[in-house]
C-alpha positions as CSV (number, residue, x, y, z in Angstrom):
1,A,130.4,125.1,137.9
2,H,129.5,122.4,135.4
3,I,127.2,120.6,137.8
4,L,125.5,123.8,138.8
5,A,124.9,124.9,135.2
6,S,123.5,121.5,134.3
7,N,121.2,121.4,137.3
8,M,120.0,125.0,136.6
9,Q,119.4,124.1,133.0
10,E,116.9,121.5,134.1
11,V,114.8,124.1,136.0
12,L,115.4,127.2,134.0
13,T,114.6,125.7,130.6
14,K,114.5,129.0,128.7
15,A,117.7,130.4,130.1
16,Q,121.0,130.4,128.3
17,F,124.1,129.1,130.1
18,E,127.8,129.6,129.6
19,V,130.7,128.2,131.6
20,V,133.6,130.6,131.3
21,V,136.8,128.8,132.1
22,Y,140.0,130.7,133.1
23,G,143.2,130.1,134.8
24,P,144.9,126.7,135.0
25,A,141.5,125.0,134.6
26,V,141.6,125.6,130.9
27,K,143.8,122.5,130.5
28,Y,140.7,120.4,131.2
29,L,139.3,121.6,127.9
30,S,142.0,119.9,125.9
31,A,140.9,117.4,123.3
32,F,142.9,114.8,125.3
33,S,141.5,115.6,128.7
34,D,139.7,113.0,130.8
35,E,136.9,115.6,131.1
36,Q,135.8,115.0,127.5
37,P,132.6,113.1,128.5
38,L,131.5,115.9,130.8
39,I,132.2,118.6,128.2
40,Q,130.2,116.7,125.6
41,K,127.3,116.2,128.1
42,L,127.2,120.0,128.9
43,Q,127.3,120.8,125.2
44,S,124.5,118.4,124.4
45,E,122.4,120.2,127.0
46,G,123.0,123.5,125.2
47,I,125.6,124.9,127.7
48,K,128.4,126.7,126.0
49,I,132.0,126.1,127.3
50,I,134.1,129.3,126.8
51,P,137.8,129.4,127.7
52,C,139.8,132.5,128.2
53,G,142.4,133.0,125.5
54,R,144.9,134.6,127.8
55,S,144.7,131.6,130.1
56,L,145.2,129.2,127.2
57,S,148.4,131.1,126.3
58,A,149.6,130.9,129.9
59,E,149.1,127.2,129.9
60,N,150.8,126.8,126.5
61,L,147.7,125.7,124.8
62,K,146.3,126.7,121.4
63,E,142.7,126.8,120.3
64,S,143.5,123.8,118.0
65,D,144.3,121.8,121.2
66,L,140.8,122.1,122.5
67,A,137.9,119.7,122.3
68,P,135.5,120.3,119.4
69,A,132.9,123.1,119.4
70,I,134.6,125.2,122.0
71,S,134.9,128.9,121.2
72,V,137.6,131.0,122.8
73,V,137.2,134.6,124.0
74,P,140.3,136.8,124.3
75,F,139.7,137.6,128.0
76,G,137.4,135.6,130.2
77,A,136.9,138.4,132.8
78,V,136.0,140.9,130.1
79,H,133.5,138.4,128.6
80,I,131.9,138.0,132.0
81,V,131.7,141.8,132.5
82,N,130.2,142.3,129.1
83,R,127.6,139.6,129.7
84,Q,126.6,141.3,133.0
85,K,126.1,144.5,131.1
86,Q,123.8,142.6,128.8
87,G,121.7,141.4,131.8
88,W,123.3,138.0,132.4
89,Q,123.9,136.8,135.9
90,Y,127.3,135.7,137.1
91,I,127.5,132.7,139.4
92,R,130.9,131.7,140.6
93,S,131.5,128.2,141.9
């Protein structure tokens, strides 16, 4: 998803992008994850990284465990549905 969002950002320069992370993948958003350079790259491109709060709890992570500038939503799936109602497009990868 991160590569797709980054590539689309290059072409669709006026669009907004969010990567909603849920399930066990939220552990990659930890401040101690090897994925930190990638997270910082996406954020520098204006792409928001949004983890699911329910998934964080399931993985025994707290919001304070996450990398800087990451905002948590209570439920990732609900956030996606609400964005679709607002006219956003959902691309799963």
